[in-house]
C-alpha positions as CSV (number, residue, x, y, z in Angstrom):
1,M,48.5,-21.3,53.4
2,A,48.3,-18.1,51.6
3,R,45.8,-17.5,48.9
4,A,47.1,-16.7,45.5
5,Y,46.2,-13.2,44.7
6,N,44.9,-12.7,41.1
7,K,46.8,-9.8,39.7
8,R,44.2,-9.3,36.9
9,R,41.2,-7.3,37.9
10,L,37.9,-7.3,36.1
11,M,37.3,-4.2,34.1
12,G,33.9,-2.7,35.0
13,E,33.7,-0.4,32.0
14,I,32.6,-1.0,28.4
15,N,34.6,0.3,25.6
16,V,32.1,2.6,23.8
17,V,34.5,3.9,21.1
18,P,33.4,1.4,18.4
19,Y,29.8,2.2,19.1
20,I,30.4,5.9,18.7
21,D,32.1,5.3,15.4
22,V,29.2,3.2,14.1
23,M,26.7,5.9,15.3
24,L,28.6,8.7,13.5
25,V,28.7,6.7,10.2
26,L,25.0,6.0,10.4
27,L,24.3,9.7,11.2
28,I,26.3,10.7,8.1
29,I,24.4,8.2,5.9
30,F,21.0,9.4,7.1
31,M,22.0,13.0,6.7
32,V,23.0,12.4,3.0
33,T,20.0,10.2,2.1
34,A,17.2,12.1,3.9
35,P,17.0,14.9,1.3
36,L,16.9,12.4,-1.5
37,L,13.9,10.6,-0.1
38,T,11.7,13.7,0.2
39,Q,12.0,15.0,-3.3
40,G,11.7,13.8,-6.9
41,I,9.5,11.5,-8.9
42,E,9.9,7.8,-8.8
43,V,10.8,6.5,-12.3
44,D,12.2,3.3,-13.5
45,L,14.8,4.7,-15.8
46,P,15.8,2.6,-18.9
47,K,19.3,1.2,-18.8
48,V,21.7,1.4,-21.8
49,G,21.4,-1.8,-23.6
50,A,18.4,-2.9,-21.6
51,A,16.3,-5.8,-22.7
52,P,12.7,-5.1,-24.0
53,L,9.9,-5.0,-21.4
54,D,8.3,-8.3,-20.5
55,A,5.6,-9.1,-23.1
56,D,3.6,-11.2,-20.5
57,K,3.1,-8.1,-18.4
58,F,1.4,-6.3,-21.3
59,M,-0.7,-9.4,-22.3
60,K,-2.6,-9.2,-19.0
61,S,-3.7,-5.6,-19.4
62,E,-3.3,-2.9,-21.9
63,P,-0.7,-0.3,-20.8
64,L,-1.8,3.2,-20.0
65,V,0.3,5.4,-22.4
66,L,0.5,9.2,-22.0
67,S,1.9,10.7,-25.3
68,V,3.5,14.1,-25.5
69,D,3.9,15.6,-29.0
70,S,6.5,18.1,-30.0
71,A,4.2,21.1,-29.1
72,G,3.7,19.7,-25.6
73,N,0.1,18.5,-26.0
74,L,-0.9,15.5,-23.9
75,Y,-2.8,12.5,-25.2
76,L,-4.0,9.5,-23.3
77,N,-4.6,6.1,-25.1
78,I,-7.6,5.2,-22.9
79,G,-11.2,6.3,-23.5
80,S,-12.8,8.4,-26.2
81,G,-10.9,11.2,-27.9
82,K,-7.6,9.4,-28.1
83,D,-6.5,11.7,-30.9
84,K,-7.5,15.0,-29.2
85,P,-5.3,16.8,-26.7
86,M,-6.4,16.5,-23.1
87,D,-6.2,18.9,-20.2
88,K,-4.4,18.0,-17.0
89,E,-7.4,17.4,-14.8
90,E,-8.9,14.9,-17.4
91,I,-5.6,13.0,-17.5
92,V,-5.5,12.7,-13.7
93,K,-9.2,11.6,-13.6
94,R,-8.8,8.9,-16.3
95,T,-5.5,7.6,-14.8
96,A,-7.2,7.3,-11.4
97,A,-10.2,5.5,-13.0
98,V,-8.0,3.0,-14.9
99,L,-5.7,2.3,-11.9
100,S,-8.7,1.9,-9.5
101,R,-10.0,-1.0,-11.8
102,D,-6.6,-2.6,-12.2
103,P,-3.7,-1.3,-10.0
104,K,-1.2,-3.4,-11.8
105,T,-1.8,-1.6,-15.2
106,P,1.6,-0.6,-16.7
107,V,1.9,3.2,-17.0
108,L,4.2,4.6,-19.7
109,I,5.1,8.0,-21.3
110,K,5.8,8.3,-25.0
111,A,7.4,11.8,-25.5
112,D,8.7,13.4,-28.6
113,Q,12.5,13.8,-28.4
114,S,12.2,17.6,-29.0
115,V,10.1,18.1,-25.9
116,S,11.9,19.6,-23.0
117,H,12.7,17.6,-19.9
118,G,10.4,19.8,-17.8
119,V,7.3,18.9,-19.8
120,V,8.0,15.2,-19.5
121,V,8.5,15.5,-15.7
122,A,5.3,17.5,-15.4
123,A,3.5,14.7,-17.3
124,M,5.0,12.1,-14.9
125,R,3.7,14.1,-12.0
126,L,0.1,14.1,-13.5
127,L,0.3,10.3,-13.8
128,Q,1.5,10.0,-10.2
129,D,-1.3,12.3,-9.1
130,G,-3.7,9.8,-10.7
131,G,-2.2,7.0,-8.6
132,A,0.6,5.5,-10.8
133,P,3.3,4.1,-8.5
134,N,5.8,3.6,-11.3
135,V,6.1,5.4,-14.6
136,G,8.1,4.0,-17.5
137,I,9.5,5.9,-20.5
138,M,9.1,4.5,-24.0
139,T,12.1,4.8,-26.4
140,D,13.1,3.5,-29.8
141,P,15.8,0.9,-29.7
142,E,19.2,2.3,-30.9
143,S,22.6,0.7,-31.1
144,E,24.3,3.7,-29.7
145,I,23.4,7.0,-28.2
146,P,23.2,9.8,-30.7
147,V,25.6,12.7,-30.2
148,R,24.6,16.3,-31.1
149,K,26.9,18.1,-33.3
150,Q,27.6,21.7,-32.4
């Protein structure tokens, strides 16, 4: 009796084409996102039409507010001399002291609308140097975004 010969042979190779496709897609994703992770300041940006901040969060501890007036002077709402401009080193020291006591203290910036973006970013950097993981921006509620007339 003759044995039936199986015409189908087992394939000893693995098809690696789908794996190469996935690898290339991941490589592109990592190449695009890597520069974004190494630069910039982490900020929780307000959304258009966003709800007000949670009042319970501010009941537990008084927020740390760094104010920037139209001349670019910096004021901190914690400690003595709240109405006197502070230098950068003092802001970093006081921020670090407040956050070492209570790391969950909300940190906010209240800047005059005529202050340049660079001054606000520099103020955020001072707060981050003091240990603030997240910095919020205080705004006035408006029904629509004002448009500058030229």
